[in-house]
N, C-alpha and C positions, 0 to 999 in steps of 0.2 A: 328634276321631274322633269316629266312631259306633261303638257297641257291633257286634257282631257278632251277637250275638241280642238281643231283649231282655230288660231285667233282671228281667223275672218266669220269666225260663225258664233264671236262673242255676240250676243245680243241682251243681257241682261246680267247684273251680279252674283256672283254665284259664293258668297261663305260662309264657312262648315266650322265649329269648332270655334275653340278661343282666340283672344290676335293679341301678343303673335303668336301664329304654329311655331312646330319644334325648330322648323330650319329658319324661318324667320328669326325666332326670338336667339338662334345660334350665332348666325349673322349678325344681329344685333350687337352681340356682346361681345363677339370680335372688334366688332368696328368701337366698342366704346372700349374696350384695352387697347386698341393701337393709334386712331384717330382723334383729332385737334377734338378738344372740348367745345368749341365753336359750334359744332354742327348743332342742326337747329332741327329740319322735318322731322326726324325721327324721333325725336322725343315726343312729340305728339300724336305721328302719324307712326306706330312700331309693328313697319311691316319692312321687309326686304324683298325688294323690285326684281322681279326676275325677265319679263316679257310683257310685249305693249302694244296694241294693235286699236288705229282708230280713238275711240276715247275711252277705253279700255285697259286696265295693267291686271298683269297674274302676279301675284308674289310667289317666294318660293313654296310656298306650303299647298299651291294648286288652288288659292281662292282671286278670284275675278271684283274688280272695284270698277267700277265708274269715274275717273279720271276727270274731275272737275278743278283739277291744278293745274294740268298740264307744264309742268316744271316751270313753276312759276307765270304763266304765260308763254312761255319760250315755244312751244310746240301747238304751234297756230294750226296747223290742223291736222293737230292730234299725234299720235305715234307712227312713226314706221310709213306713213303714207306712199304709196307704191309709186306715183310719179315722182318723191326726192329721192327715195332710194334708188330710184333706176338713175337717176340724173347722178347722183353720189358717187354713185357703183360705176359708172362711166367715165367720171373725171378722175376717178383712183389712180387709173391706169395713165391719165397723163401725167399731171402735175398738179401735185398738194400744198404746195408751200412758194409763194412767189416775190416775198417782202413788198416791196410798194412798185414791183416790174409791170407795165403793161401786161397783160394774157387776154386772149378772147375771151374767156368765160369772163374776168373781171371788168372789161369793157360793157359784158352785155350786163351785167347786175347792176351796173351804174347807169348803163340805158336805162336798166328797169325801173329803178329807184325814182330817177328824175322823174320818169315818165308816171309815177305814179303823184305825184304833186298837180296841185292844179296848175292848169295850163300856163297861166300866167307868172307863176313862178318857175316853171321850168327851164329858161335861159338865164336867169335869173341867180342862181342857186350853183354853188360849186361844193363837190365832196370832197371830205377827208374823212381818211379811213382810220382807225382807231386802232386802242389795243382791243383784246375781244370781250370788252366788259362793259356795262352800260355806264357803269362808274368810271373808266375811265374814257368814255367817251363825254362826258357831265365836264372831268378836269378840262379835257380837250377844248370845249367848249368855253370855259372861264378863263382859261387862257387864251384863247385868239380872241375873246373881247379885252382883256385885259392890254392885251400887244397893241391890236388897232385902236383901243382910246386911250393909250397912256394911262387909264385912270387903274384905282387898285381895288376900290369898295367895292362889294356885291349885295343887291338885295334879294333876297328869299322871303319864304311866307312859312309861320307856322303851321306845324302837322305835315309840313313835304317830308319826303324822300328821295334822296337823289344817289347814295350807294357809300360803302362803307371804308372807302378809301380816307386819306387824311381830309383833302379837301373836301369830298363829298359829304363828308360826316361834319364838314364845318357849315353847311350850307342846308343839312337837314335838321326837320325839328326835335327828333329824338334825342334829350338828352342825357338817358341814360347810359346810350350808343357813344355817347363824346366823354361820359363824364369818368373812364379809366386810361384814355387817353388826353395828358396833359398838353398845352402850348399847340393849339388846333391853329388854321390856319385863320388870321386875323381881317378884320375889316369887313366882316360879315353882318349884315343890320335884317332884323327878324321884323316882320310885320302881318297882320290879321289877314285870315283865307276868311275866302265869304261861305261859312260854314253857319248854314240858319240852323241847323239842331241841335249846334252849340255855339250861340253869336261870341264870335271872339272879343264883342264891346259891349257883353252885357245888355243887349237889349230884346224885345220881342218881335217877331216876326211882325206885328201889326206896326212897329215903328220904325222898319227897315228902311234906309234910302240908300244902301251897301254904303253904311258906314267905314267898313273896315277898308275901303279903297281909300274914301278921305284920307282915314289917317296917313295913307302912303301919299296923298296928294298932297297938303298939308305939309309934311314933314320937306317934298324932296323940292317943294318950290318956297319954303322958308329959307332964308336967308343965314334965318339964328336956329335951324330946324335940329341942328346939329350931326345931319350927314350929309357928307360930301359927295356929290355929283357921282355917281356907281359907273363903274365898270360895265354893269351887267343888272337886269333883274332875271330871275332864275324863277322858272314855274310851271305846275304840272296845271293840267287842264281838269283832269281828275285826279284828284290824290289816292292813290294806289293803298300803298302801304298803310297810307294814312286811315283807311278804313272806307275805300270807295264814296269818294266826297266827289260831285263834279263843281265845278265851280258855277257861281252863278253867271249869266250872261252879260249882265253890266257890267259885272267887275271885272270880267276878262276886257270887254273892250274899254273902257275906263283905265284900265290897266297900259292897253295899247297904244291909246290915243296920250297917256302921258307921258310913257316912253317915246315917243316918236317926238313930243313934243321939247321934250328936253336933250333929245338925241342920243339916247339908252338904248343899246340892243336887247332885245326882248329875247332869252332863250327860253324854248318850248322844249320840256322835260320830256319825250313820246316814247320812250322805253317802254312802259309797262301798256299803254295806249294805243301807240304805233302798228302797223301794218295791218289794220281793219278791227282792232280789239273792241274798238268803241262803234261801230258802223261805217264808218268813212277810215280812209288810209288812214288819217290823221288825225287826233281830235281838233285839232285846231279848227278843221275844215268849216265843222259844225258852229264856231263861235264866231264867223268871218273873219278874221284877223289874218294877217302876216306875220307871221314872227322871223326875225335877222337870223336866226339860229333855231334848228331843230335838232334834238339828241334822239339817236335811234341805235334799238341793240335786239336786246331778246329774240322776236320773233322776226327778223331779219330773213334765216333761212329756211326758218316754220318748220325746221327737224331737228334743232337744238343745238346744232355744228356755229360754233361761236363767229359771231360777227358784231363791229359797233360802228358808227359812223357818227358824222356832222355832215349838215347840210344847211350852209349860210348864204348869205348874202355876199357876191363877188368883193364888194367893197369893203369888205373885212379882211379881204385875205393880204395880209401885208406878213404875214410869217415867213420868216428866213426859213431855207432848206433846212431837215432836221430838228425845227421848231418843235413838231412833236411825232415820237416815232412810236414804234412798237416792233418788237420782231414777229408778232404771230396778226399782224392786220394785214397780213395777205394770203387768207386761210381761202386756196382754191373750191375747194369741196362745200363751205358756205357759200362760196359764190352762184354756185353751180345749183344748189340749193333752194337759193336765194330764188334765181332766175325761173326756176319750175317752179316754186312757192307763186311767184304773181302770177304765170301763166294761169294757173291752177284757180286762182282768185278772181280773176279777170272770166275765163272760160264756165266755169261752174258757179257763176252769181256768189262766190262768196259771200261780200257783203253786205247784197239782199239777206242772206240766211242771215248773218249775224243781227241785223234789223227784225227781221221776223221771229227769231229765237228769243231777241230780247224779250219782245212785248208778250211772247211767251212765258217768259220769267218771269216778267213784272204780273200778270196773271195770274199766275200760278202762287206766287208769293204775297200774293196782297193780302190773302186770307191770314196770313201770318199776325197784321198789323193788329187784329182783334187781342193778342195775347200783352196782356199788361207789361212782360218783361219786354216785349220787342219794341223797341223805341223809333225805328225808321228802318223800312227798307228802301235803297235806291242802286239806280246805276246806269251805265249807260252802254249800249251794244250789250255784248256779251262779258261785262266786267261788272260784278252785280256784290252787294255787302248787305247783310243782317245785323245790324247794330241793336245790343243788348244792354240793357241798363235794368237798376233796381230800382221799380216805380215808386217808391217815395223820396229815393234820395235824388234819382236821376245818375248816380254814380255807376260808370261800366260794368258791366257783368263779367268779367273776363273767365270769372271760374264756371259759371253758367256757359257765357261759348267755350270754353272747352271741352266743357261734358256732351254740347251740343256736334262738335266736332267727332269725340268719342263714338257718339252713338249712331252718328252718319258711317264713321267706319265700319262700325259693326254690321252696318247694313247694308254697307259694298260701296262708299261711296264716298271719295277724297274731296275734303274741303281743306282752307285755310285759314287761317287767322290773324288780322290785324286791328287797326285802330287803336285808339286809346285802350292803353291796358288791355291790347290782343281782345277788345269786346265785340267786335266786329266780326262772324263766320264770312268768308269772301267764298265766290264762284267766278272763276276762270275758265269755261270749259272750251274743247276747241272749237274753232269761229265755227267749221264742217258739219259741228256736232246735229245730229236728226232731231227731230220732234219728238221722237218716241223717247230717245234717251234725256232728252230734257224734260220730259214728261217725268221717269221715270226717278231721273237724280231730283227734282223739287217734289214728288211725295216722298222722296226719303228726308229730306231737309226738313219737311212740313211735321213729318212724324216723329222725325231726332227734334225739332224744338220742344214740341208737346211734351214728349216723355221727358226730357231733359226739366224741363219748368214744373211740371207734376211732381218731380222729387226734388225741388227748391224750399 
């Protein structure tokens, strides 16, 4: 099916008829017969995608949607950004795969990534290219810290998500994900994360002295605390899959002070928050800390071409040759797109747009807090979550969240679910989204919450 209008002319959602439409339904049925039962997104968003441009996608039946999922945050500059498409197209005829050989475009990509760090870190950090996923980069970070310290324990935080591979499941909080897979990576210790909406140590906000980090401090300093000195502490500064939960400033700074005092490398997982998602290139910049290891992936290419890496303090570089490898760590197309993406971010003040549009989202969604079923609206930059909960019991309202997502899709907006029991409706718009599209998307979400609550 061809577009009724050219993609560049898409300025608003256009949805007609039932979802899925007949062609999408056909493709979804074929997918169900032939693909793994592990597929997720089409179960909640029953459409078959055919075309995308900017902040919009078109399905196989001609319906146009605002895409506030953005490939789970991968498409930082939206679908098919012309500068990135041009960079990939030009690279395609030169070299597409280079293992870990140096190439001009890889060198340019490395330089671009290092240049986006705070200036005082640029000469201190080294880059390791991993397999193509964020999970592989988290695995690499864990291996690096275990190798450098000679220790084996890892500290992680409740509610965190770091991937679906064997080791990354072990350091993620979601128990249901681990349950079917016996004998996970041993030596992982979980501590509370600063989530004041649902205090992990059962205190009211008035009583909070960031007691969640005090438990970690006491455990690691106590010779009888039961936790050996770990090889690393791994944390997200905004728990994305955990429900868009920004860590409190005091929490993060005390974790960093503690790890410095005890000589524990701090791994900051910026797979979802990196590359400008929160309004700075990395979220850790907003907390005034320097991590020992930074994990990045998702939006590094800006166009969805896979690439993952870790940036780490050179003092940790004790690996032997071949200590962590991956056949697809030399994706030249991703490098070309990534160089172009950094250029666009700088030249078009994309980070400024993220901050401005983030404030717009906050202002537009603030009215939802008057709804009794809306527990909280929270976010940073262009990473937002609307937490829905039973007003009487406080239990996550997962069915309501699913209803909101379905209502939004019918109105032309693609959203994501996350958090405890999928009770949080999440938004990850492209970082260059316009004020007009944000306004339309937020209006759809407000109307969808109102309609879904009215049916509860």
